[in-house]
C-alpha positions in Angstrom: 14.0 -4.2 -48.4 16.4 -2.5 -46.2 15.8 -5.5 -43.2 16.9 -8.2 -46.2 20.0 -6.6 -47.4 20.5 -6.5 -43.7 19.9 -9.7 -43.0 21.2 -11.0 -46.7 24.7 -9.7 -45.7 24.8 -11.0 -41.6 24.4 -14.0 -43.4 27.1 -13.8 -45.5 29.2 -12.7 -42.0 28.2 -15.7 -39.4 27.6 -18.4 -41.9 25.1 -21.4 -41.7 24.3 -23.6 -39.3 25.1 -27.2 -39.6 21.7 -29.6 -40.5 21.0 -33.1 -41.3 20.3 -32.7 -44.5 21.3 -30.0 -47.1 20.2 -27.4 -49.8 21.9 -28.4 -51.9 20.2 -28.8 -55.8 22.7 -30.8 -57.4 22.1 -31.0 -61.3 21.5 -34.3 -62.8 24.4 -36.2 -65.0 22.5 -35.9 -68.2 22.3 -31.8 -68.3 18.5 -32.2 -68.3 16.1 -29.3 -67.1 12.8 -28.5 -66.6 10.5 -25.0 -66.2 10.5 -23.9 -62.6 9.4 -20.3 -61.1 12.5 -18.3 -60.3 12.4 -14.8 -57.7 14.5 -12.9 -59.5 13.7 -9.7 -57.6 10.6 -7.1 -56.2 7.4 -8.3 -57.8 10.3 -9.8 -60.4 9.4 -13.8 -60.3 9.5 -15.6 -63.8 9.8 -18.7 -65.7 12.7 -20.2 -66.5 14.8 -23.5 -67.6 16.9 -24.1 -64.3 18.5 -27.6 -64.1 16.3 -30.5 -63.0 16.9 -31.7 -58.9 18.5 -35.1 -59.0 19.4 -37.6 -55.6 21.7 -35.9 -53.3 21.2 -38.4 -50.3 20.4 -41.5 -49.6 17.0 -40.6 -48.1 15.5 -38.3 -51.3 13.0 -38.7 -53.3 12.3 -36.5 -56.7 8.2 -36.6 -57.6 7.1 -34.9 -60.8 4.3 -32.5 -60.2 1.3 -32.9 -61.1 -0.7 -30.0 -58.9 0.5 -26.8 -57.5 -0.2 -23.3 -56.4 0.2 -19.7 -55.2 0.3 -18.9 -51.9 -1.2 -16.2 -49.8 2.3 -16.0 -48.1 4.2 -16.3 -51.3 2.8 -12.1 -51.7 6.4 -11.9 -49.0 8.3 -13.5 -51.4 6.4 -11.4 -54.2 7.3 -7.9 -52.7 10.7 -8.7 -50.7 9.3 -8.6 -47.3 11.6 -12.2 -45.4 14.4 -12.0 -45.2 17.3 -14.2 -47.1 15.2 -14.4 -50.0 17.8 -14.2 -53.3 17.8 -13.7 -56.5 17.6 -17.4 -58.3 15.7 -18.9 -55.4 12.9 -21.2 -57.2 9.8 -20.6 -55.0 6.5 -22.1 -54.1 5.5 -24.8 -51.0 2.7 -26.8 -51.6 2.5 -29.2 -54.5 2.1 -32.8 -55.1 3.2 -35.4 -57.7 4.6 -38.5 -58.5 7.3 -40.3 -57.2 10.3 -40.1 -60.7 13.1 -41.4 -58.8 13.8 -42.5 -54.9 17.4 -42.8 -53.4 18.1 -46.3 -51.4 17.0 -45.3 -48.0 14.1 -44.4 -49.1 10.6 -46.4 -48.8 8.5 -45.2 -50.6 8.3 -46.4 -54.7 8.3 -45.1 -58.1 4.7 -43.8 -59.4 3.5 -43.1 -56.1 1.0 -40.1 -56.1 2.0 -38.0 -53.3 1.1 -35.0 -51.5 3.9 -33.2 -49.9 4.4 -31.2 -46.2 5.3 -27.7 -47.2 8.2 -27.9 -44.4 11.4 -30.1 -44.3 11.4 -32.8 -41.5 13.3 -35.1 -40.0 11.6 -37.4 -38.3 13.5 -38.0 -35.5 14.3 -35.0 -33.8 12.8 -34.4 -30.7 9.8 -32.0 -32.1 9.4 -34.3 -35.1 8.9 -37.3 -33.1 5.7 -35.1 -30.9 4.7 -34.9 -34.5 5.8 -30.9 -34.4 6.7 -31.5 -38.1 6.7 -27.1 -38.5 9.7 -26.3 -35.7 12.2 -29.7 -36.4 15.6 -28.9 -34.7 17.8 -30.1 -37.8 16.4 -29.3 -41.1 16.6 -24.7 -41.3 20.1 -23.5 -41.5 19.4 -20.1 -41.0 21.6 -18.1 -38.2 19.8 -15.5 -39.2 16.3 -16.8 -37.9 18.3 -18.5 -34.7 20.0 -14.5 -34.0 15.7 -13.2 -34.8 13.2 -15.8 -32.7 16.1 -17.4 -30.2 14.9 -21.2 -32.4 15.0 -22.0 -36.1 11.6 -23.7 -37.2 12.3 -26.2 -40.1 12.9 -26.1 -43.5 10.2 -24.9 -45.2 10.4 -25.6 -49.2 10.4 -22.3 -51.8 10.8 -19.7 -49.1 14.4 -18.1 -49.1 16.8 -19.0 -47.2 15.6 -17.5 -43.6 13.9 -21.4 -44.3 16.8 -23.3 -45.4 17.2 -22.5 -48.8 15.5 -25.5 -50.2 13.8 -25.1 -54.4 10.3 -24.7 -54.2 6.9 -26.5 -55.1 6.2 -23.9 -59.0 8.3 -26.0 -60.6 8.0 -29.4 -62.7 10.3 -31.8 -60.1 11.4 -31.0 -56.7 13.1 -33.2 -54.8 12.2 -34.1 -51.5 14.5 -34.1 -48.9 14.0 -37.1 -45.7 10.8 -37.9 -48.4 9.4 -41.0 -46.3 8.6 -37.9 -43.9 7.8 -35.5 -46.2 5.0 -37.3 -48.6 2.1 -38.8 -48.0 0.5 -41.2 -50.1 -2.6 -40.7 -51.6 -5.4 -42.9 -52.1 -6.9 -43.4 -55.9 -10.5 -41.8 -54.7 -8.9 -38.5 -53.5 -8.0 -36.2 -56.8 -4.7 -33.7 -56.9 -7.2 -31.2 -56.5 -8.3 -31.8 -53.1 -5.0 -33.5 -52.5 -2.4 -30.3 -53.2 -4.2 -29.1 -50.4 -3.6 -31.2 -48.0 0.6 -29.6 -48.3 -0.6 -26.7 -47.4 -3.7 -24.9 -46.3 -6.3 -27.6 -45.3 -3.7 -27.9 -41.8 -2.9 -25.1 -41.4 -6.6 -23.2 -41.6 -7.5 -26.7 -39.5 -4.4 -26.4 -36.9 -5.4 -22.3 -36.8 -8.6 -23.6 -35.1 -7.5 -26.6 -32.8 -5.5 -24.0 -31.3 -8.2 -21.9 -31.1 -10.0 -24.6 -28.9 -13.2 -23.8 -30.2 -16.0 -25.1 -28.6 -20.2 -25.8 -29.4 -21.8 -22.6 -29.1 -18.8 -20.1 -29.2 -18.7 -16.9 -31.4 -15.8 -16.7 -33.9 -14.2 -13.9 -35.4 -11.8 -14.2 -38.4 -9.5 -11.8 -40.4 -9.2 -12.0 -43.7 -11.4 -13.8 -46.4 -8.2 -16.2 -47.8 -8.4 -19.5 -48.7 -6.9 -19.3 -45.2 -9.3 -17.3 -43.6 -12.3 -19.1 -45.3 -11.3 -22.3 -45.2 -11.1 -21.3 -41.1 -14.7 -20.1 -41.3 -15.5 -24.3 -42.8 -13.3 -26.0 -39.6 -15.2 -23.3 -37.2 -19.1 -24.6 -38.2 -18.2 -28.6 -38.2 -15.8 -27.7 -34.7 -19.6 -26.0 -32.8 -19.4 -23.1 -33.7 -22.5 -21.2 -33.6 -21.5 -18.0 -35.4 -19.0 -17.0 -37.5 -17.9 -13.4 -38.1 -15.9 -13.0 -41.4 -13.7 -9.2 -42.1 -12.6 -8.1 -45.0 -12.7 -5.4 -47.4 -13.2 -7.6 -50.7 -16.2 -8.1 -52.5 -16.1 -11.4 -54.1 -14.0 -12.2 -50.6 -17.1 -11.3 -49.2 -19.6 -13.1 -50.4 -17.9 -16.6 -50.2 -18.2 -16.4 -47.1 -21.4 -15.6 -46.0 -21.6 -18.9 -48.8 -20.0 -20.7 -46.3 -22.4 -19.3 -43.8 -20.5 -16.7 -41.9 -21.5 -12.9 -40.6 -19.5 -10.5 -42.5 -17.8 -6.9 -41.8 -16.7 -4.9 -45.3 -13.6 -2.7 -42.6 -13.9 -0.1 -45.9 -17.6 0.9 -44.8 -18.0 0.6 -41.2 -15.4 0.0 -38.5 -13.9 -3.3 -37.4 -14.1 -3.2 -34.0 -17.5 -1.0 -33.5 -19.1 -3.6 -35.7 -17.6 -6.4 -33.8 -19.6 -4.4 -30.8 -22.9 -4.5 -31.8 -22.7 -7.6 -33.6 -21.6 -9.4 -30.2 -21.3 -7.2 -27.7 -20.2 -9.1 -24.9 -17.3 -10.1 -26.9 -16.3 -12.7 -29.2 -14.9 -15.9 -28.0 -12.1 -17.3 -30.2 -10.4 -14.6 -33.1 -7.8 -15.5 -35.7 -6.4 -13.8 -37.1 -5.9 -14.6 -40.9 -4.1 -11.7 -42.4 -1.3 -10.6 -40.9 1.5 -7.8 -41.5 0.9 -6.3 -44.9 -2.2 -5.0 -44.4 -1.6 -1.6 -42.8 -4.3 0.4 -42.6 -3.2 3.6 -40.8 -1.5 6.3 -42.6 1.4 5.8 -39.3 2.0 2.8 -39.6 2.3 2.3 -43.3 4.9 5.0 -42.8 6.6 3.0 -39.9 6.9 0.1 -42.0 8.3 2.5 -45.1 11.2 4.1 -42.9 11.9 0.5 -41.3 10.3 1.8 -38.3 8.9 -2.0 -38.3 8.9 -4.9 -39.9 4.9 -5.3 -39.1 2.2 -4.1 -38.3 0.2 -4.0 -34.9 -3.8 -3.1 -36.0 -5.3 -6.5 -36.7 -4.0 -7.8 -33.4 -5.5 -5.1 -31.5 -8.4 -5.0 -33.5 -8.5 -8.9 -31.9 -7.4 -7.8 -28.8 -10.3 -5.1 -28.1 -13.2 -7.8 -29.7 -12.9 -10.9 -28.0 -14.2 -11.1 -24.7 -12.5 -11.5 -21.3 -10.4 -14.5 -21.0 -11.0 -15.1 -24.7 -8.8 -16.7 -26.9 -6.8 -15.2 -30.4 -5.0 -17.3 -32.7 -2.5 -16.1 -35.0 -2.0 -18.0 -38.0 -1.0 -15.5 -40.7 2.6 -14.4 -40.9 4.4 -12.0 -38.9 7.4 -11.6 -39.4 9.8 -9.3 -36.5 9.1 -6.4 -34.7 6.1 -4.2 -34.8 5.6 -1.1 -32.6 1.9 -0.1 -30.3 0.8 -3.0 -29.5 -1.7 -3.2 -26.9 -0.1 -5.4 -25.0 -1.7 -3.8 -21.4 -5.4 -4.7 -22.5 -4.0 -8.7 -23.5 -3.0 -9.0 -19.6 -5.7 -7.6 -17.9 -8.4 -8.9 -20.3 -7.1 -12.5 -19.5 -5.9 -13.0 -23.1 -4.9 -15.8 -24.6 -2.9 -15.1 -27.0 -1.1 -17.7 -29.1 1.5 -18.3 -32.0 -0.6 -21.6 -34.8 3.3 -21.3 -36.1 4.3 -22.7 -39.3 1.8 -25.2 -39.0 2.6 -29.0 -37.9 1.6 -29.8 -41.9 2.3 -33.5 -40.7 0.6 -33.9 -36.9 -3.5 -33.7 -38.9 -3.0 -34.1 -42.7 -4.6 -38.0 -42.6 -6.9 -36.7 -40.0 -8.4 -33.6 -42.1 -7.2 -36.6 -45.1 -8.9 -39.7 -43.9 -11.9 -38.1 -41.9 -12.9 -35.0 -43.4 -12.2 -35.6 -47.0 -12.7 -39.2 -47.9 -15.8 -38.4 -45.5 -16.5 -35.6 -48.1 -16.9 -32.9 -45.4 -14.4 -30.9 -47.2 -16.6 -31.0 -50.2 -18.4 -27.6 -49.0 -15.3 -25.6 -48.6 -13.4 -26.8 -52.0 -16.3 -25.4 -53.7 -15.8 -22.2 -52.3 -11.7 -21.8 -52.1 -10.3 -22.9 -55.4 -11.5 -20.9 -57.8 -9.6 -22.1 -60.7 -7.6 -24.1 -62.9 -4.2 -22.8 -64.6 -1.1 -23.5 -66.9 2.2 -24.3 -65.0 3.6 -21.1 -67.6 0.6 -18.8 -65.9 2.4 -18.5 -62.9 4.1 -15.5 -62.3 0.5 -13.5 -63.7 -1.2 -15.2 -61.0 0.9 -13.9 -58.8 0.0 -10.0 -60.3 -3.6 -10.8 -59.9 -3.3 -13.0 -56.5 -1.7 -9.7 -55.1 -3.8 -7.0 -56.3 -7.3 -9.3 -55.8 -7.9 -9.0 -58.7 -10.4 -11.5 -61.7 -12.0 -12.9 -58.1 -8.5 -15.3 -57.5 -8.2 -17.5 -55.0 -6.7 -20.2 -54.5 -5.9 -21.9 -58.4 -4.4 -25.6 -58.5 -1.8 -25.4 -61.4 -1.0 -28.6 -63.4 2.4 -29.5 -65.5 2.8 -31.4 -68.2 2.4 -34.3 -66.3 -1.7 -33.7 -64.9 -4.5 -35.4 -64.6 -7.8 -34.3 -67.0 -9.7 -31.9 -64.1 -11.1 -34.2 -61.6 -15.7 -33.3 -61.4 -17.0 -30.5 -59.6 -13.7 -28.9 -60.1 -12.5 -25.4 -62.3 -11.5 -26.6 -65.7 -8.3 -24.6 -67.3 -9.0 -21.0 -67.9 -6.5 -18.6 -69.7 -4.7 -15.0 -68.0 -4.6 -13.4 -70.9 
């Protein structure tokens, strides 16, 4: 919370960077409204009636949302852990829908089914031309990020003013800048329940395994069995891993990992490093961190985070460092935001470890491949069966945050319907209630 106050004060002093688009939420001339999930403070999110967006720039589109969800990374916002959050921000970065309006320079057609990339890319800068859409140079106006990281990554939907201040997709309508670039048309044979997850978790998890350079016969360790971790298990198997060892402490999540073929470690029952060294005495080839900074285990890190001596903890990274084999690879795909203490940098150097920041995964580098080679061929069907746990109404989103944060009611990845949604596709959960 202290870091957020400091960052907001800094933003007020230094202002914003110029961008190729605007984060302006322009109201409609007719005053039309919609329902949206609005951030109001620490663990305080509400469904509210807010103005519907309208076309702001020529390349914009407006989509009416037919599917959205709550992501594990949204919990950082829920706990006010991301800098430059502001009361009134509309959250949500994973969503699909139908094109409702288009600007004069947008090539999409009204009525097309589409999924949105969680990042906002211009399609023209150096990074976009290389397929690195998450690192677009010109869509994020945060000078705070530039000061902290040296550079800015792309603007993100619904992820604070640190990521550009764009309204998100836990809403009935969303304005999409550079819509031709940031929306992917969905084929008729791909239901929303599958297409939705191209927005983030399918591409993010694939990117983590791709960056890990998993090879035939590798032993892979996956820290965290949330949706990203479970998908990393499935991708690792598809990429040729002989064994995947998953680490978590939630029984339901460990059971889901087993259903995808992983061996499991419950870190409440046994020390992770000790258990991994027994299971893989020579070390694992690849380690993928899908848990990140929120989950401090020891009192030392809990205290240091509480008093502002660090923003992130290094415990999981250090476990990866100790258990990966010499000249092995570690990929960080879960969110890390700032600084940590007690990082075992010596072991990284001495063991020759390749420590890779997965970054905000460039969705647009991977989503067509995933769509055509894995979704349409059915290779991802087992993962959908394990990862997608519930279907809820959009009015339930505040409760979804509450229970997902507490890892209760066996909630994993949810499909959140709106008044524009189609009935559940075969094989996917039917509507549930959180009453």
